N, C-alpha and C positions, 0 to 999 in steps of 0.2 A: 701415327697417322701422318704427321708432318713429314716424316722421312719418306713415306710412300709418295707424297706429293712432290717432294724434292727430287726423288729419283725419277719420277715421271716427267717432271719438267726438265731434268737433265737429259733424259733420253730424247725428248722432243727437240731440245736445243741441239743435241748431237745429230739428229736427223736433219734439222734445218742447216747446220754447218756443212754436212756432207752434200746436201742438195746444192748449196751455193758453190761449193768447190767443184762439183760436177758440172755446173753451168759454165764455169770458167773453162773447163776442158772442152765442153761442147762448143763454146765460142771460138776457141783455138782451132778446133776441127773445121768449123764453118769458114773461118778466115783463111785457112791453109788448104782448102780443098781445090784440087785441080778440076778442069772442065770434065775430065774423065770420071770424077767422083772419088778419087784417091786422096787421102790426107798425106801431105808431104812433111817429113821431118828432116832435120839436119843430118842425123846419123842413126844407126841402129839402136844405140843406147837410149837416145831420146824417145824413140818409138816404143821401146820396151818399157821405159819408165811411165810413159803416158798410159800404155795399156794396162800395166800393173796398178797404177793409181786409179784408173777408172774402175777396174774390177774391185779394188778395195773399197772405194766409195760406194759402189753399188751394194756390196755386202754390208757396209756400215749402215746404209739407209734401211736395208731390210731388217737388220738386227734392232736398230733404234726404233723403227716403226713397230716391230713386234713387241718390244718392251713397253713402248708407250701404249699400245692397245691393251696388252695384257694388264698392266698396272692400272690403267684407266678403268677397265672392267672390274678389277679387284677392288679399287676404291669405291666404285658404285655398289659392289656387293657388301663391302664392309659397312657402308652407310646404311644399307637397307636393313641389316640385322644388328 
């Protein structure tokens, strides 16, 4: 049972970490947006890294959120029976 709680807490922390990292990317986009609404990067590689990282963080948040919810529901089910 403690392992279930530990994994749930780890998944919740993973979600929180990805959320904070994504916020730094959103801040970068906000601070480097042109009046036309385009985010400027120094070169193509930086733009590609930014885009890939943002996509990975979104995926991590979805996976970690799913794990947290499923394990949280499982722990409620286990306590009930």
